[in-house]
C-alpha positions as CSV (number, residue, x, y, z in Angstrom):
1,X,-21.6,-18.3,16.4
2,X,-21.8,-17.1,12.8
3,X,-25.1,-17.1,10.9
4,X,-24.9,-19.5,8.0
5,X,-28.0,-20.5,6.0
6,X,-31.3,-18.6,5.8
7,X,-33.9,-21.1,7.1
8,X,-37.0,-18.9,7.1
9,X,-37.8,-15.4,6.0
10,X,-40.9,-14.0,7.7
11,X,-42.8,-10.7,7.6
12,X,-40.8,-9.2,10.5
13,X,-37.9,-11.6,11.2
14,X,-35.4,-13.9,9.5
15,X,-34.1,-17.1,11.0
16,X,-30.6,-18.5,10.2
17,X,-28.8,-21.6,11.2
18,X,-25.6,-21.4,13.4
19,X,-22.7,-23.6,14.1
20,X,-24.8,-25.2,16.8
21,X,-27.7,-27.3,15.4
22,X,-29.8,-26.6,18.4
23,X,-29.4,-22.8,18.2
24,X,-30.8,-20.4,15.6
25,X,-30.1,-16.7,15.0
26,X,-33.2,-14.5,14.7
27,X,-32.9,-11.1,13.1
28,X,-35.6,-8.4,13.3
29,X,-36.3,-6.7,10.0
30,X,-37.2,-3.0,9.2
31,X,-40.4,-4.2,7.5
32,X,-44.0,-3.5,8.4
33,X,-46.8,-5.5,6.9
34,X,-50.6,-5.4,6.8
35,X,-53.4,-7.5,5.3
36,X,-51.4,-10.6,6.0
37,X,-48.4,-9.4,4.1
38,X,-50.1,-8.0,1.1
39,X,-49.0,-4.5,2.0
40,X,-45.3,-4.1,2.9
41,X,-43.1,-1.1,3.7
42,X,-39.6,-0.6,4.9
43,X,-39.5,1.5,8.0
44,X,-36.0,2.4,9.3
45,X,-35.5,1.6,12.9
46,X,-38.6,-0.6,13.3
47,X,-36.5,-3.8,13.7
48,X,-34.4,-2.4,16.5
49,X,-37.3,-1.0,18.5
50,X,-39.2,-4.3,18.1
51,X,-36.1,-6.2,19.3
52,X,-35.8,-4.0,22.3
53,X,-39.4,-4.3,23.3
54,X,-39.5,-8.1,22.8
55,X,-36.2,-8.4,24.7
56,X,-37.7,-6.6,27.8
57,X,-41.0,-8.6,27.6
58,X,-39.3,-12.0,27.3
59,X,-36.9,-11.2,30.1
60,X,-39.8,-10.1,32.3
61,X,-41.8,-13.3,31.5
62,X,-38.7,-15.4,32.1
63,X,-38.3,-13.8,35.5
64,X,-41.9,-14.7,36.2
65,X,-41.3,-18.4,35.4
66,X,-42.4,-18.5,31.7
67,X,-39.9,-20.5,29.6
68,X,-39.1,-18.8,26.3
69,X,-36.9,-19.7,23.3
70,X,-34.6,-16.7,23.9
71,X,-31.0,-17.7,24.7
72,X,-29.0,-14.5,24.3
73,X,-29.1,-11.0,22.7
74,X,-26.1,-10.5,20.4
75,X,-26.7,-7.1,18.7
76,X,-29.2,-4.4,18.2
77,X,-31.4,-6.6,16.1
78,X,-30.1,-10.1,16.6
79,X,-30.9,-12.8,19.1
80,X,-29.8,-16.4,19.5
81,X,-32.8,-18.7,20.2
82,X,-33.5,-22.3,20.9
83,X,-34.3,-24.3,17.8
84,X,-37.9,-25.3,18.5
85,X,-40.5,-27.1,16.4
86,X,-43.2,-24.4,16.0
87,X,-46.8,-25.5,16.5
88,X,-48.5,-24.1,13.4
89,X,-51.1,-22.3,15.4
90,X,-51.4,-18.6,16.1
91,X,-52.9,-18.2,19.5
92,X,-54.9,-15.0,19.9
93,X,-56.1,-13.8,23.3
94,X,-58.6,-10.9,23.5
95,X,-59.4,-8.8,26.6
96,X,-61.3,-6.1,24.8
97,X,-63.4,-6.0,21.6
98,X,-61.2,-4.7,18.7
99,X,-60.0,-5.6,15.2
100,X,-61.6,-8.5,13.4
101,X,-63.6,-9.6,16.5
102,X,-65.5,-6.3,16.4
103,X,-66.0,-6.5,12.6
104,X,-67.1,-10.2,12.5
105,X,-69.6,-10.0,15.4
106,X,-70.8,-6.4,15.2
107,X,-69.6,-5.6,18.7
108,X,-68.9,-2.1,19.9
109,X,-65.2,-1.2,19.7
110,X,-63.5,-1.0,23.1
111,X,-66.0,-3.1,25.1
112,X,-64.2,-5.1,27.8
113,X,-65.0,-8.8,27.6
114,X,-66.3,-10.4,30.8
115,X,-63.5,-13.0,30.5
116,X,-60.6,-13.3,28.0
117,X,-61.3,-15.1,24.7
118,X,-58.8,-17.4,23.1
119,X,-58.9,-17.9,19.3
120,X,-56.7,-20.1,17.1
121,X,-55.6,-19.5,13.5
122,X,-53.8,-22.1,11.3
123,X,-50.4,-20.7,10.6
124,X,-50.3,-21.0,6.8
125,X,-49.6,-18.0,4.5
126,X,-50.8,-19.8,1.4
127,X,-54.2,-20.3,3.1
128,X,-54.2,-16.7,4.5
129,X,-54.0,-18.1,8.1
130,X,-57.6,-19.2,8.5
131,X,-59.4,-19.5,11.8
132,X,-59.4,-23.0,13.2
133,X,-61.0,-24.7,16.2
134,X,-59.5,-27.2,18.5
135,X,-61.4,-30.2,17.0
136,X,-60.0,-29.3,13.6
137,X,-56.5,-28.7,14.9
138,X,-56.4,-32.0,16.7
139,X,-58.0,-33.8,13.7
140,X,-55.2,-32.4,11.5
141,X,-52.7,-33.5,14.1
142,X,-51.3,-30.0,14.5
143,X,-51.5,-30.2,18.2
144,X,-52.5,-32.8,20.9
145,X,-55.3,-32.3,23.5
146,X,-52.6,-32.2,26.2
147,X,-50.7,-29.5,24.3
148,X,-53.9,-27.5,23.9
149,X,-54.4,-27.5,27.7
150,X,-50.8,-26.4,28.2
151,X,-51.1,-23.6,25.6
152,X,-54.3,-22.3,27.1
153,X,-52.9,-22.3,30.7
154,X,-49.6,-20.6,29.6
155,X,-51.5,-18.0,27.5
156,X,-53.8,-17.1,30.4
157,X,-50.8,-16.9,32.7
158,X,-49.0,-14.6,30.3
159,X,-52.1,-12.5,29.9
160,X,-52.4,-12.0,33.7
161,X,-48.7,-11.0,34.0
162,X,-48.8,-8.6,31.0
163,X,-52.0,-6.9,32.0
164,X,-50.4,-6.1,35.3
165,X,-47.2,-4.9,33.7
166,X,-48.8,-2.7,31.0
167,X,-51.4,-1.3,33.5
168,X,-48.5,0.0,35.6
169,X,-47.2,2.0,32.7
170,X,-50.6,3.4,31.7
171,X,-51.4,1.1,28.8
172,X,-54.3,-1.3,28.3
173,X,-53.5,-4.7,26.8
174,X,-56.3,-5.2,24.3
175,X,-55.3,-8.4,22.6
176,X,-52.2,-10.3,21.5
177,X,-50.9,-13.2,19.4
178,X,-48.5,-15.9,20.7
179,X,-46.7,-18.8,19.1
180,X,-45.4,-21.9,20.9
181,X,-42.8,-24.5,20.0
182,X,-41.9,-28.0,21.1
183,X,-38.5,-28.1,22.8
184,X,-37.0,-31.2,24.5
185,X,-40.5,-32.7,25.2
186,X,-42.1,-29.5,26.5
187,X,-43.8,-26.4,25.1
188,X,-42.1,-23.0,25.4
189,X,-43.0,-19.5,24.2
190,X,-41.4,-18.6,20.9
191,X,-41.5,-15.9,18.2
192,X,-41.6,-12.3,19.8
193,X,-43.8,-10.0,21.8
194,X,-44.0,-6.5,20.4
195,X,-46.6,-4.0,19.2
196,X,-46.5,-5.9,15.9
197,X,-48.5,-8.7,17.4
198,X,-50.6,-7.1,20.1
199,X,-52.9,-4.1,20.6
200,X,-52.0,-1.5,23.2
201,X,-54.1,1.5,24.0
202,X,-53.0,4.5,26.0
203,X,-55.2,4.6,29.1
204,X,-55.6,8.4,29.1
205,X,-55.9,9.2,25.4
206,X,-57.2,5.7,24.2
207,X,-54.8,6.2,21.2
208,X,-53.2,3.1,19.6
209,X,-49.7,2.2,20.6
210,X,-49.4,-0.7,18.1
211,X,-49.4,-1.7,14.5
212,X,-52.9,-0.2,14.0
213,X,-51.0,3.1,13.5
214,X,-49.5,1.6,10.3
215,X,-52.6,-0.3,9.3
216,X,-54.8,2.8,9.5
217,X,-52.1,5.4,8.6
218,X,-52.6,7.2,11.9
219,X,-49.0,8.3,12.6
220,X,-45.3,7.4,12.6
221,X,-44.9,3.7,13.6
222,X,-41.4,3.9,15.1
223,X,-42.3,7.0,17.2
224,X,-45.3,5.1,18.7
225,X,-43.3,2.0,19.4
226,X,-40.6,4.0,21.0
227,X,-43.2,5.4,23.4
228,X,-44.0,1.8,24.5
229,X,-40.3,1.0,24.8
230,X,-39.6,4.1,27.0
231,X,-42.4,3.3,29.4
232,X,-41.3,-0.4,29.6
233,X,-37.7,0.5,30.2
234,X,-38.6,2.9,33.0
235,X,-40.9,0.3,34.6
236,X,-38.8,-2.8,34.2
237,X,-35.4,-1.3,34.3
238,X,-32.7,-3.1,32.3
239,X,-33.2,-6.8,33.0
240,X,-30.3,-9.0,32.1
241,X,-30.0,-12.7,31.9
242,X,-27.3,-14.6,33.7
243,X,-26.1,-18.2,33.3
244,X,-25.7,-19.7,36.8
245,X,-23.9,-23.0,37.7
246,X,-24.3,-24.3,41.2
247,X,-22.1,-27.0,42.7
248,X,-23.3,-28.8,45.9
249,X,-21.0,-31.1,47.9
250,X,-20.9,-32.5,51.4
251,X,-19.3,-30.3,54.0
252,X,-15.6,-31.2,54.7
253,X,-16.7,-32.4,58.2
254,X,-19.2,-34.9,56.8
255,X,-18.2,-38.3,55.6
256,X,-18.7,-38.9,51.9
257,X,-18.9,-42.7,51.4
258,X,-19.7,-42.4,47.7
259,X,-16.6,-40.3,47.2
260,X,-14.5,-42.8,49.1
261,X,-15.9,-45.7,47.0
262,X,-15.1,-43.9,43.8
263,X,-11.6,-43.0,45.0
264,X,-11.0,-46.6,45.9
265,X,-12.1,-47.8,42.5
266,X,-9.8,-45.2,40.8
267,X,-6.8,-46.4,42.9
268,X,-7.6,-50.1,42.0
269,X,-7.4,-49.1,38.4
270,X,-3.8,-48.1,39.0
271,X,-4.2,-44.3,39.0
272,X,-1.9,-42.8,41.6
273,X,-2.0,-39.4,43.4
274,X,-5.8,-39.3,43.8
275,X,-7.2,-38.1,47.1
276,X,-10.0,-36.1,48.7
277,X,-12.6,-37.4,46.2
278,X,-16.0,-35.8,46.9
279,X,-19.3,-36.6,45.1
280,X,-21.6,-33.7,44.5
281,X,-24.6,-32.3,42.5
282,X,-24.5,-29.9,39.7
283,X,-27.3,-27.5,38.7
284,X,-27.4,-25.1,35.7
285,X,-30.0,-22.4,35.2
286,X,-30.6,-19.0,33.7
287,X,-31.7,-16.2,36.0
288,X,-32.8,-12.7,35.1
289,X,-32.3,-9.6,37.3
290,X,-31.4,-6.0,37.1
291,X,-27.8,-6.7,38.3
292,X,-25.5,-9.4,39.5
293,X,-26.1,-8.7,43.2
294,X,-29.8,-9.3,42.7
295,X,-29.2,-12.5,40.9
296,X,-26.8,-13.8,43.5
297,X,-29.3,-13.0,46.3
298,X,-31.9,-15.1,44.4
299,X,-29.5,-17.9,43.7
300,X,-28.4,-18.2,47.4
301,X,-32.0,-18.2,48.5
302,X,-32.7,-21.1,46.1
303,X,-29.7,-23.0,47.3
304,X,-30.5,-22.5,51.0
305,X,-34.2,-23.5,50.6
306,X,-34.0,-26.2,48.0
307,X,-30.7,-27.3,46.4
308,X,-28.6,-27.9,49.4
309,X,-29.1,-29.4,52.9
310,X,-27.6,-26.8,55.2
311,X,-26.8,-29.3,57.9
312,X,-24.7,-31.6,55.7
313,X,-23.9,-29.8,52.4
314,X,-22.1,-26.7,51.2
315,X,-22.4,-25.0,47.8
316,X,-20.6,-22.6,45.5
317,X,-21.8,-21.0,42.3
318,X,-20.6,-19.3,39.2
319,X,-22.7,-16.4,37.8
320,X,-22.0,-15.1,34.3
321,X,-23.9,-12.5,32.3
322,X,-25.3,-14.1,29.2
323,X,-24.1,-11.2,27.0
324,X,-20.6,-12.1,27.9
325,X,-21.0,-15.9,27.6
326,X,-18.8,-17.5,25.0
């Protein structure tokens, strides 16, 4: 797929159309911003390291059952993503007092909250992304009550998964921002997850491993982001996504009356040389894993336990690395 028309140019990423109307190309930029875009700088290498971090996080979340817009990684800064209708809300979850929450409410920096807080901001650059509550958001028809419930449940689930992940690499997940999109009648995670849209503190030194380094001129941004990437890579390994197609049919020893009926209809239409017609089921999915053997093991377990009746049915599958998919 070749990128065609620039559809959206954001602070950290650009979106282009592709030959497929349901697929977009997302390109990470070497641009760092602060004060809602009022301060901008070009930082060589930032786009690539953000891409690598977000790729790992999205693969990890996908492995844990969170559906995202990511389809495939195509270069060091480019991804193909599902074309979603973005809900114009920035969803912020806070585990620890920091940033604007500390300033607005005069709370001590670093105080752990008894339970996570979810905030909403109207995604509108012209209005400087103002805070918005659910009553206002539903009144403006930005989101439905049902969608709000789904967003909050997914956000809390993502928080639980990422707290565990970052804790295992010696990092505290302080807060983060998510965006969601509508896709084929359901909500899925969109945008990215990188130190650009979260706060990460080293558990030993309590130093920032996020964009606060840029906001507060506390060090080299790319070096800090690379620290996060190195720890994630060591912890997660190289997760890869595979396209999996599963075909389930009756065993050869089991009578297939539907297949026989279809075969008879074909013959009555005058088509000759048709025999051994079997009716089956087809499943298609994307599965993440560190290697093909791990993915195959998972696929076979799913087939044995859910997709096929072992007494009557047999299955075969095709597993293809997404990077190689054409």
